[in-house]
PDB file as gemmi writes it, atoms N, CA and C in Angstrom:
CRYST1    1.000    1.000    1.000  90.00  90.00  90.00 P 1                      
ATOM      1  N   UNK A   1      87.819  22.513-118.210  1.00  0.00           N  
ATOM      2  CA  UNK A   1      86.507  22.852-117.286  1.00  0.00           C  
ATOM      3  C   UNK A   1      87.124  22.917-116.351  1.00  0.00           C  
ATOM      4  N   UNK A   2      86.933  23.816-115.615  1.00  0.00           N  
ATOM      5  CA  UNK A   2      87.425  23.955-113.757  1.00  0.00           C  
ATOM      6  C   UNK A   2      86.062  22.906-112.828  1.00  0.00           C  
ATOM      7  N   UNK A   3      87.235  22.487-111.520  1.00  0.00           N  
ATOM      8  CA  UNK A   3      86.047  21.477-111.096  1.00  0.00           C  
ATOM      9  C   UNK A   3      84.949  22.121-110.099  1.00  0.00           C  
ATOM     10  N   UNK A   4      84.027  21.181-109.776  1.00  0.00           N  
ATOM     11  CA  UNK A   4      82.787  22.286-109.139  1.00  0.00           C  
ATOM     12  C   UNK A   4      83.414  22.614-107.836  1.00  0.00           C  
ATOM     13  N   UNK A   5      84.274  22.006-107.220  1.00  0.00           N  
ATOM     14  CA  UNK A   5      84.915  22.783-106.009  1.00  0.00           C  
ATOM     15  C   UNK A   5      86.046  24.210-106.257  1.00  0.00           C  
ATOM     16  N   UNK A   6      86.313  24.363-107.628  1.00  0.00           N  
ATOM     17  CA  UNK A   6      87.049  25.613-108.535  1.00  0.00           C  
ATOM     18  C   UNK A   6      85.854  26.494-108.402  1.00  0.00           C  
ATOM     19  N   UNK A   7      84.987  26.321-108.821  1.00  0.00           N  
ATOM     20  CA  UNK A   7      83.668  27.101-109.254  1.00  0.00           C  
ATOM     21  C   UNK A   7      83.194  27.522-107.582  1.00  0.00           C  
ATOM     22  N   UNK A   8      83.213  26.492-106.918  1.00  0.00           N  
ATOM     23  CA  UNK A   8      82.082  26.522-105.353  1.00  0.00           C  
ATOM     24  C   UNK A   8      83.474  28.074-104.780  1.00  0.00           C  
ATOM     25  N   UNK A   9      84.771  27.790-104.950  1.00  0.00           N  
ATOM     26  CA  UNK A   9      85.390  28.649-104.215  1.00  0.00           C  
ATOM     27  C   UNK A   9      85.136  29.960-105.018  1.00  0.00           C  
ATOM     28  N   UNK A  10      85.637  29.935-105.751  1.00  0.00           N  
ATOM     29  CA  UNK A  10      85.609  31.343-107.133  1.00  0.00           C  
ATOM     30  C   UNK A  10      84.439  31.823-106.975  1.00  0.00           C  
ATOM     31  N   UNK A  11      83.114  31.326-106.602  1.00  0.00           N  
ATOM     32  CA  UNK A  11      82.111  32.030-106.243  1.00  0.00           C  
ATOM     33  C   UNK A  11      81.728  32.818-105.420  1.00  0.00           C  
ATOM     34  N   UNK A  12      83.032  32.478-104.048  1.00  0.00           N  
ATOM     35  CA  UNK A  12      82.799  33.285-103.236  1.00  0.00           C  
ATOM     36  C   UNK A  12      82.938  34.634-103.499  1.00  0.00           C  
ATOM     37  N   UNK A  13      84.071  35.004-104.150  1.00  0.00           N  
ATOM     38  CA  UNK A  13      84.435  36.352-104.174  1.00  0.00           C  
ATOM     39  C   UNK A  13      83.134  37.257-104.432  1.00  0.00           C  
ATOM     40  N   UNK A  14      82.498  37.196-105.884  1.00  0.00           N  
ATOM     41  CA  UNK A  14      80.997  37.631-106.018  1.00  0.00           C  
ATOM     42  C   UNK A  14      80.085  38.001-105.040  1.00  0.00           C  
ATOM     43  N   UNK A  15      80.033  36.775-104.243  1.00  0.00           N  
ATOM     44  CA  UNK A  15      79.108  37.036-103.234  1.00  0.00           C  
ATOM     45  C   UNK A  15      79.358  37.721-102.073  1.00  0.00           C  
ATOM     46  N   UNK A  16      80.935  37.738-101.363  1.00  0.00           N  
ATOM     47  CA  UNK A  16      81.306  38.858-100.900  1.00  0.00           C  
ATOM     48  C   UNK A  16      81.192  39.984-101.651  1.00  0.00           C  
ATOM     49  N   UNK A  17      81.300  40.495-102.311  1.00  0.00           N  
ATOM     50  CA  UNK A  17      80.979  41.653-103.015  1.00  0.00           C  
ATOM     51  C   UNK A  17      79.765  42.489-102.664  1.00  0.00           C  
ATOM     52  N   UNK A  18      79.191  41.234-103.036  1.00  0.00           N  
ATOM     53  CA  UNK A  18      77.225  41.514-103.211  1.00  0.00           C  
ATOM     54  C   UNK A  18      76.928  41.593-101.510  1.00  0.00           C  
ATOM     55  N   UNK A  19      77.437  41.294-100.561  1.00  0.00           N  
ATOM     56  CA  UNK A  19      77.755  40.996 -99.114  1.00  0.00           C  
ATOM     57  C   UNK A  19      78.405  43.114 -98.989  1.00  0.00           C  
ATOM     58  N   UNK A  20      79.106  43.077 -99.493  1.00  0.00           N  
ATOM     59  CA  UNK A  20      79.885  44.338 -98.782  1.00  0.00           C  
ATOM     60  C   UNK A  20      79.108  45.987 -99.768  1.00  0.00           C  
ATOM     61  N   UNK A  21      78.587  45.371-100.700  1.00  0.00           N  
ATOM     62  CA  UNK A  21      77.777  46.613-101.446  1.00  0.00           C  
ATOM     63  C   UNK A  21      76.466  46.788-100.616  1.00  0.00           C  
ATOM     64  N   UNK A  22      75.821  45.694-100.243  1.00  0.00           N  
ATOM     65  CA  UNK A  22      74.159  45.746 -99.729  1.00  0.00           C  
ATOM     66  C   UNK A  22      74.730  46.038 -97.953  1.00  0.00           C  
ATOM     67  N   UNK A  23      75.675  45.825 -97.479  1.00  0.00           N  
ATOM     68  CA  UNK A  23      75.935  46.610 -96.426  1.00  0.00           C  
ATOM     69  C   UNK A  23      76.155  47.824 -96.693  1.00  0.00           C  
ATOM     70  N   UNK A  24      76.802  48.316 -97.313  1.00  0.00           N  
ATOM     71  CA  UNK A  24      77.665  49.461 -97.497  1.00  0.00           C  
ATOM     72  C   UNK A  24      76.304  50.703 -97.920  1.00  0.00           C  
ATOM     73  N   UNK A  25      75.023  50.256 -98.769  1.00  0.00           N  
ATOM     74  CA  UNK A  25      73.888  51.093 -99.287  1.00  0.00           C  
ATOM     75  C   UNK A  25      73.275  51.149 -97.803  1.00  0.00           C  
ATOM     76  N   UNK A  26      73.306  50.453 -96.608  1.00  0.00           N  
ATOM     77  CA  UNK A  26      72.164  50.944 -95.691  1.00  0.00           C  
ATOM     78  C   UNK A  26      70.788  50.934 -96.214  1.00  0.00           C  
ATOM     79  N   UNK A  27      70.532  49.721 -97.351  1.00  0.00           N  
ATOM     80  CA  UNK A  27      69.102  50.306 -97.351  1.00  0.00           C  
ATOM     81  C   UNK A  27      68.399  48.691 -97.593  1.00  0.00           C  
ATOM     82  N   UNK A  28      68.947  48.066 -97.090  1.00  0.00           N  
ATOM     83  CA  UNK A  28      68.681  46.435 -96.978  1.00  0.00           C  
ATOM     84  C   UNK A  28      68.467  46.376 -95.621  1.00  0.00           C  
ATOM     85  N   UNK A  29      67.439  45.644 -95.203  1.00  0.00           N  
ATOM     86  CA  UNK A  29      66.529  45.630 -93.615  1.00  0.00           C  
ATOM     87  C   UNK A  29      68.029  44.697 -93.206  1.00  0.00           C  
ATOM     88  N   UNK A  30      68.088  45.315 -92.163  1.00  0.00           N  
ATOM     89  CA  UNK A  30      69.100  44.595 -90.956  1.00  0.00           C  
ATOM     90  C   UNK A  30      68.956  42.903 -90.634  1.00  0.00           C  
ATOM     91  N   UNK A  31      67.344  42.158 -90.281  1.00  0.00           N  
ATOM     92  CA  UNK A  31      67.089  41.097 -90.731  1.00  0.00           C  
ATOM     93  C   UNK A  31      67.756  40.226 -91.741  1.00  0.00           C  
ATOM     94  N   UNK A  32      67.156  40.965 -92.948  1.00  0.00           N  
ATOM     95  CA  UNK A  32      67.536  40.511 -93.927  1.00  0.00           C  
ATOM     96  C   UNK A  32      68.973  40.444 -94.157  1.00  0.00           C  
ATOM     97  N   UNK A  33      69.839  41.362 -94.114  1.00  0.00           N  
ATOM     98  CA  UNK A  33      71.356  41.409 -94.223  1.00  0.00           C  
ATOM     99  C   UNK A  33      71.705  40.368 -93.255  1.00  0.00           C  
ATOM    100  N   UNK A  34      71.480  40.227 -92.205  1.00  0.00           N  
ATOM    101  CA  UNK A  34      72.091  39.006 -91.256  1.00  0.00           C  
ATOM    102  C   UNK A  34      71.934  37.347 -92.158  1.00  0.00           C  
ATOM    103  N   UNK A  35      70.740  37.820 -92.651  1.00  0.00           N  
ATOM    104  CA  UNK A  35      70.259  36.327 -93.105  1.00  0.00           C  
ATOM    105  C   UNK A  35      71.493  35.882 -94.336  1.00  0.00           C  
ATOM    106  N   UNK A  36      71.901  37.191 -95.224  1.00  0.00           N  
ATOM    107  CA  UNK A  36      72.585  37.260 -96.479  1.00  0.00           C  
ATOM    108  C   UNK A  36      74.043  36.986 -95.623  1.00  0.00           C  
ATOM    109  N   UNK A  37      74.342  37.408 -94.679  1.00  0.00           N  
ATOM    110  CA  UNK A  37      75.644  36.672 -93.856  1.00  0.00           C  
ATOM    111  C   UNK A  37      75.611  35.007 -93.409  1.00  0.00           C  
ATOM    112  N   UNK A  38      74.501  34.916 -92.880  1.00  0.00           N  
ATOM    113  CA  UNK A  38      73.793  33.644 -92.351  1.00  0.00           C  
ATOM    114  C   UNK A  38      75.000  32.696 -93.433  1.00  0.00           C  
ATOM    115  N   UNK A  39      74.213  32.828 -94.662  1.00  0.00           N  
ATOM    116  CA  UNK A  39      74.926  32.305 -96.069  1.00  0.00           C  
ATOM    117  C   UNK A  39      76.405  31.776 -96.096  1.00  0.00           C  
ATOM    118  N   UNK A  40      76.777  32.915 -95.560  1.00  0.00           N  
ATOM    119  CA  UNK A  40      78.323  31.969 -94.865  1.00  0.00           C  
ATOM    120  C   UNK A  40      78.674  31.323 -93.680  1.00  0.00           C  
ATOM    121  N   UNK A  41      77.828  31.160 -92.843  1.00  0.00           N  
ATOM    122  CA  UNK A  41      77.618  30.107 -92.086  1.00  0.00           C  
ATOM    123  C   UNK A  41      77.287  28.864 -92.806  1.00  0.00           C  
ATOM    124  N   UNK A  42      76.496  29.207 -93.443  1.00  0.00           N  
ATOM    125  CA  UNK A  42      75.923  27.804 -93.982  1.00  0.00           C  
ATOM    126  C   UNK A  42      77.382  27.281 -94.859  1.00  0.00           C  
ATOM    127  N   UNK A  43      77.940  28.185 -95.381  1.00  0.00           N  
ATOM    128  CA  UNK A  43      79.499  27.300 -96.114  1.00  0.00           C  
ATOM    129  C   UNK A  43      79.995  27.235 -95.290  1.00  0.00           C  
ATOM    130  N   UNK A  44      80.448  27.806 -94.242  1.00  0.00           N  
ATOM    131  CA  UNK A  44      81.654  27.426 -93.099  1.00  0.00           C  
ATOM    132  C   UNK A  44      81.135  26.008 -92.601  1.00  0.00           C  
ATOM    133  N   UNK A  45      79.730  26.149 -92.446  1.00  0.00           N  
ATOM    134  CA  UNK A  45      79.352  24.432 -92.060  1.00  0.00           C  
ATOM    135  C   UNK A  45      79.620  23.366 -92.837  1.00  0.00           C  
ATOM    136  N   UNK A  46      79.190  23.571 -93.679  1.00  0.00           N  
ATOM    137  CA  UNK A  46      79.116  22.798 -95.233  1.00  0.00           C  
ATOM    138  C   UNK A  46      80.659  22.149 -95.527  1.00  0.00           C  
ATOM    139  N   UNK A  47      81.530  22.747 -95.764  1.00  0.00           N  
ATOM    140  CA  UNK A  47      82.644  22.330 -96.007  1.00  0.00           C  
ATOM    141  C   UNK A  47      83.324  21.283 -95.393  1.00  0.00           C  
ATOM    142  N   UNK A  48      83.490  21.728 -93.626  1.00  0.00           N  
ATOM    143  CA  UNK A  48      83.961  20.797 -92.909  1.00  0.00           C  
ATOM    144  C   UNK A  48      83.206  19.185 -93.012  1.00  0.00           C  
ATOM    145  N   UNK A  49      81.965  19.724 -93.104  1.00  0.00           N  
ATOM    146  CA  UNK A  49      80.914  18.072 -93.235  1.00  0.00           C  
ATOM    147  C   UNK A  49      80.885  17.619 -94.741  1.00  0.00           C  
ATOM    148  N   UNK A  50      81.193  18.226 -95.168  1.00  0.00           N  
ATOM    149  CA  UNK A  50      81.624  17.708 -96.728  1.00  0.00           C  
ATOM    150  C   UNK A  50      83.097  16.573 -96.653  1.00  0.00           C  
ATOM    151  N   UNK A  51      83.695  17.414 -95.975  1.00  0.00           N  
ATOM    152  CA  UNK A  51      85.455  17.280 -95.558  1.00  0.00           C  
ATOM    153  C   UNK A  51      85.174  15.277 -94.846  1.00  0.00           C  
ATOM    154  N   UNK A  52      84.076  15.485 -93.684  1.00  0.00           N  
ATOM    155  CA  UNK A  52      83.959  14.625 -93.131  1.00  0.00           C  
ATOM    156  C   UNK A  52      83.445  13.442 -93.584  1.00  0.00           C  
ATOM    157  N   UNK A  53      82.332  13.669 -94.275  1.00  0.00           N  
ATOM    158  CA  UNK A  53      81.678  12.615 -95.618  1.00  0.00           C  
ATOM    159  C   UNK A  53      82.504  12.209 -96.168  1.00  0.00           C  
ATOM    160  N   UNK A  54      83.870  12.725 -96.200  1.00  0.00           N  
ATOM    161  CA  UNK A  54      84.241  12.004 -97.523  1.00  0.00           C  
ATOM    162  C   UNK A  54      85.440  10.946 -96.744  1.00  0.00           C  
ATOM    163  N   UNK A  55      85.707  11.783 -95.601  1.00  0.00           N  
ATOM    164  CA  UNK A  55      86.862  10.703 -94.928  1.00  0.00           C  
ATOM    165  C   UNK A  55      86.356   9.774 -94.276  1.00  0.00           C  
ATOM    166  N   UNK A  56      85.079   9.876 -93.365  1.00  0.00           N  
ATOM    167  CA  UNK A  56      84.595   8.748 -92.553  1.00  0.00           C  
ATOM    168  C   UNK A  56      83.911   7.849 -93.499  1.00  0.00           C  
ATOM    169  N   UNK A  57      83.196   8.571 -94.470  1.00  0.00           N  
ATOM    170  CA  UNK A  57      81.740   7.416 -95.324  1.00  0.00           C  
ATOM    171  C   UNK A  57      82.563   7.327 -96.437  1.00  0.00           C  
ATOM    172  N   UNK A  58      83.171   7.840 -97.015  1.00  0.00           N  
ATOM    173  CA  UNK A  58      83.618   7.450 -98.516  1.00  0.00           C  
ATOM    174  C   UNK A  58      82.551   7.906 -99.033  1.00  0.00           C  
ATOM    175  N   UNK A  59      81.956   9.386 -98.935  1.00  0.00           N  
ATOM    176  CA  UNK A  59      80.940   9.433 -99.692  1.00  0.00           C  
ATOM    177  C   UNK A  59      80.562  11.033-100.197  1.00  0.00           C  
ATOM    178  N   UNK A  60      79.757  11.700-100.961  1.00  0.00           N  
ATOM    179  CA  UNK A  60      79.818  13.021-100.977  1.00  0.00           C  
ATOM    180  C   UNK A  60      78.570  13.236 -99.789  1.00  0.00           C  
ATOM    181  N   UNK A  61      78.535  14.937 -99.525  1.00  0.00           N  
ATOM    182  CA  UNK A  61      78.028  15.081 -98.233  1.00  0.00           C  
ATOM    183  C   UNK A  61      76.631  14.648 -98.723  1.00  0.00           C  
ATOM    184  N   UNK A  62      76.169  15.166 -99.863  1.00  0.00           N  
ATOM    185  CA  UNK A  62      74.279  14.963-100.256  1.00  0.00           C  
ATOM    186  C   UNK A  62      74.141  13.493-100.181  1.00  0.00           C  
ATOM    187  N   UNK A  63      75.180  12.356 -99.912  1.00  0.00           N  
ATOM    188  CA  UNK A  63      74.616  10.915 -99.635  1.00  0.00           C  
ATOM    189  C   UNK A  63      74.413  10.885 -98.332  1.00  0.00           C  
ATOM    190  N   UNK A  64      74.874  11.837 -97.048  1.00  0.00           N  
ATOM    191  CA  UNK A  64      74.855  11.257 -95.820  1.00  0.00           C  
ATOM    192  C   UNK A  64      73.783  12.115 -95.117  1.00  0.00           C  
ATOM    193  N   UNK A  65      72.847  11.688 -95.177  1.00  0.00           N  
ATOM    194  CA  UNK A  65      71.589  12.092 -94.602  1.00  0.00           C  
ATOM    195  C   UNK A  65      71.934  13.385 -93.350  1.00  0.00           C  
ATOM    196  N   UNK A  66      72.616  12.557 -92.768  1.00  0.00           N  
ATOM    197  CA  UNK A  66      72.066  13.462 -91.074  1.00  0.00           C  
ATOM    198  C   UNK A  66      73.117  14.558 -91.076  1.00  0.00           C  
ATOM    199  N   UNK A  67      74.182  14.562 -91.862  1.00  0.00           N  
ATOM    200  CA  UNK A  67      75.184  15.808 -92.221  1.00  0.00           C  
ATOM    201  C   UNK A  67      74.446  16.520 -93.275  1.00  0.00           C  
ATOM    202  N   UNK A  68      74.290  15.751 -93.693  1.00  0.00           N  
ATOM    203  CA  UNK A  68      73.554  17.052 -95.100  1.00  0.00           C  
ATOM    204  C   UNK A  68      72.768  17.800 -94.663  1.00  0.00           C  
ATOM    205  N   UNK A  69      71.789  17.093 -93.855  1.00  0.00           N  
ATOM    206  CA  UNK A  69      70.132  17.850 -93.346  1.00  0.00           C  
ATOM    207  C   UNK A  69      70.736  18.681 -92.507  1.00  0.00           C  
ATOM    208  N   UNK A  70      72.086  18.251 -91.148  1.00  0.00           N  
ATOM    209  CA  UNK A  70      72.434  19.412 -90.614  1.00  0.00           C  
ATOM    210  C   UNK A  70      72.975  20.863 -91.339  1.00  0.00           C  
ATOM    211  N   UNK A  71      73.609  20.774 -91.999  1.00  0.00           N  
ATOM    212  CA  UNK A  71      74.504  21.501 -92.778  1.00  0.00           C  
ATOM    213  C   UNK A  71      72.578  22.138 -93.742  1.00  0.00           C  
ATOM    214  N   UNK A  72      72.358  21.846 -94.318  1.00  0.00           N  
ATOM    215  CA  UNK A  72      71.162  22.274 -94.917  1.00  0.00           C  
ATOM    216  C   UNK A  72      70.290  23.547 -93.787  1.00  0.00           C  
ATOM    217  N   UNK A  73      70.344  23.022 -92.413  1.00  0.00           N  
ATOM    218  CA  UNK A  73      69.654  23.793 -91.497  1.00  0.00           C  
ATOM    219  C   UNK A  73      69.594  25.474 -91.729  1.00  0.00           C  
ATOM    220  N   UNK A  74      71.294  25.670 -91.585  1.00  0.00           N  
ATOM    221  CA  UNK A  74      71.855  26.495 -91.779  1.00  0.00           C  
ATOM    222  C   UNK A  74      71.595  27.403 -93.019  1.00  0.00           C  
ATOM    223  N   UNK A  75      71.076  26.771 -94.189  1.00  0.00           N  
ATOM    224  CA  UNK A  75      70.519  27.798 -95.459  1.00  0.00           C  
ATOM    225  C   UNK A  75      69.060  28.049 -94.794  1.00  0.00           C  
ATOM    226  N   UNK A  76      68.420  26.784 -94.003  1.00  0.00           N  
ATOM    227  CA  UNK A  76      67.303  27.264 -94.213  1.00  0.00           C  
ATOM    228  C   UNK A  76      66.747  28.438 -93.076  1.00  0.00           C  
ATOM    229  N   UNK A  77      67.986  28.600 -92.359  1.00  0.00           N  
ATOM    230  CA  UNK A  77      67.435  29.694 -91.231  1.00  0.00           C  
ATOM    231  C   UNK A  77      67.914  30.696 -92.133  1.00  0.00           C  
ATOM    232  N   UNK A  78      69.070  31.079 -93.027  1.00  0.00           N  
ATOM    233  CA  UNK A  78      69.414  32.324 -93.788  1.00  0.00           C  
ATOM    234  C   UNK A  78      68.154  32.627 -94.611  1.00  0.00           C  
ATOM    235  N   UNK A  79      67.166  31.698 -95.269  1.00  0.00           N  
ATOM    236  CA  UNK A  79      66.698  32.167 -96.082  1.00  0.00           C  
ATOM    237  C   UNK A  79      65.460  32.850 -95.328  1.00  0.00           C  
ATOM    238  N   UNK A  80      65.010  32.099 -94.445  1.00  0.00           N  
ATOM    239  CA  UNK A  80      63.992  32.493 -93.193  1.00  0.00           C  
ATOM    240  C   UNK A  80      64.325  33.680 -92.617  1.00  0.00           C  
ATOM    241  N   UNK A  81      65.386  33.940 -92.623  1.00  0.00           N  
ATOM    242  CA  UNK A  81      65.863  35.650 -91.799  1.00  0.00           C  
ATOM    243  C   UNK A  81      66.112  36.607 -92.866  1.00  0.00           C  
ATOM    244  N   UNK A  82      66.172  36.176 -94.485  1.00  0.00           N  
ATOM    245  CA  UNK A  82      65.953  37.229 -95.867  1.00  0.00           C  
ATOM    246  C   UNK A  82      64.663  37.309 -96.052  1.00  0.00           C  
ATOM    247  N   UNK A  83      63.736  36.090 -96.034  1.00  0.00           N  
ATOM    248  CA  UNK A  83      62.448  36.277 -95.794  1.00  0.00           C  
ATOM    249  C   UNK A  83      61.679  37.713 -95.412  1.00  0.00           C  
ATOM    250  N   UNK A  84      62.132  37.148 -93.733  1.00  0.00           N  
ATOM    251  CA  UNK A  84      61.131  37.797 -92.402  1.00  0.00           C  
ATOM    252  C   UNK A  84      61.617  39.631 -92.803  1.00  0.00           C  
ATOM    253  N   UNK A  85      63.158  39.361 -92.754  1.00  0.00           N  
ATOM    254  CA  UNK A  85      63.561  40.946 -92.868  1.00  0.00           C  
ATOM    255  C   UNK A  85      63.009  41.829 -94.038  1.00  0.00           C  
ATOM    256  N   UNK A  86      62.673  41.694 -95.011  1.00  0.00           N  
ATOM    257  CA  UNK A  86      61.900  41.886 -96.232  1.00  0.00           C  
ATOM    258  C   UNK A  86      60.632  42.074 -95.624  1.00  0.00           C  
ATOM    259  N   UNK A  87      60.239  41.221 -95.338  1.00  0.00           N  
ATOM    260  CA  UNK A  87      58.727  41.222 -95.081  1.00  0.00           C  
ATOM    261  C   UNK A  87      58.555  42.401 -93.999  1.00  0.00           C  
ATOM    262  N   UNK A  88      58.985  42.458 -93.176  1.00  0.00           N  
ATOM    263  CA  UNK A  88      59.053  43.583 -91.986  1.00  0.00           C  
ATOM    264  C   UNK A  88      59.083  45.150 -92.726  1.00  0.00           C  
ATOM    265  N   UNK A  89      60.590  45.085 -93.770  1.00  0.00           N  
ATOM    266  CA  UNK A  89      60.237  46.164 -94.230  1.00  0.00           C  
ATOM    267  C   UNK A  89      59.218  46.376 -95.303  1.00  0.00           C  
ATOM    268  N   UNK A  90      58.506  45.756 -95.809  1.00  0.00           N  
ATOM    269  CA  UNK A  90      57.419  46.113 -96.830  1.00  0.00           C  
ATOM    270  C   UNK A  90      56.247  46.435 -95.875  1.00  0.00           C  
ATOM    271  N   UNK A  91      56.042  45.671 -94.654  1.00  0.00           N  
ATOM    272  CA  UNK A  91      55.154  46.232 -93.657  1.00  0.00           C  
ATOM    273  C   UNK A  91      54.880  47.338 -93.250  1.00  0.00           C  
ATOM    274  N   UNK A  92      56.717  48.177 -92.879  1.00  0.00           N  
ATOM    275  CA  UNK A  92      56.642  49.175 -92.358  1.00  0.00           C  
ATOM    276  C   UNK A  92      56.229  50.135 -93.042  1.00  0.00           C  
ATOM    277  N   UNK A  93      56.654  49.673 -94.423  1.00  0.00           N  
ATOM    278  CA  UNK A  93      56.592  50.629 -95.633  1.00  0.00           C  
ATOM    279  C   UNK A  93      55.510  51.229 -96.093  1.00  0.00           C  
ATOM    280  N   UNK A  94      54.504  50.065 -95.415  1.00  0.00           N  
ATOM    281  CA  UNK A  94      52.511  50.050 -96.276  1.00  0.00           C  
ATOM    282  C   UNK A  94      52.269  51.087 -94.862  1.00  0.00           C  
ATOM    283  N   UNK A  95      52.483  50.836 -93.347  1.00  0.00           N  
ATOM    284  CA  UNK A  95      52.347  51.544 -92.566  1.00  0.00           C  
ATOM    285  C   UNK A  95      52.345  53.003 -92.649  1.00  0.00           C  
ATOM    286  N   UNK A  96      53.915  53.474 -93.272  1.00  0.00           N  
ATOM    287  CA  UNK A  96      54.542  54.731 -93.260  1.00  0.00           C  
ATOM    288  C   UNK A  96      53.738  55.729 -93.933  1.00  0.00           C  
ATOM    289  N   UNK A  97      53.021  56.893 -92.727  1.00  0.00           N  
ATOM    290  CA  UNK A  97      52.541  58.192 -93.924  1.00  0.00           C  
ATOM    291  C   UNK A  97      52.630  58.502 -95.112  1.00  0.00           C  
ATOM    292  N   UNK A  98      51.944  58.145 -96.194  1.00  0.00           N  
ATOM    293  CA  UNK A  98      52.695  58.810 -97.758  1.00  0.00           C  
ATOM    294  C   UNK A  98      52.503  60.249 -97.451  1.00  0.00           C  
ATOM    295  N   UNK A  99      53.590  60.577 -97.977  1.00  0.00           N  
ATOM    296  CA  UNK A  99      54.076  62.094 -98.718  1.00  0.00           C  
ATOM    297  C   UNK A  99      53.439  62.413 -99.795  1.00  0.00           C  
ATOM    298  N   UNK A 100      53.126  63.509 -99.690  1.00  0.00           N  
ATOM    299  CA  UNK A 100      52.822  64.373-101.226  1.00  0.00           C  
ATOM    300  C   UNK A 100      53.174  65.472-101.579  1.00  0.00           C  
TER     301      UNK A 100                                                      
END                                                                             
């Protein structure tokens, strides 16, 4: 069975494909798309934080609260941007005049 690190690395490729299609479609609200890209920032922050936790504290990232919380801030920000982006799109759609 593959390790969790291998699965994590492999999962990046489908996500990059998802981002590519979402960007090319031109139908995703800009703020939501920024939120989806922010997930990559979360990953980019989490990897070195996990290495630091392992080297300095001999612990998994989840066991070093201040590092784990700091990394999770980026995931929270990403989620907020996605929600706000789609919320804005829904509100704009509701306000648009209905075509008959």
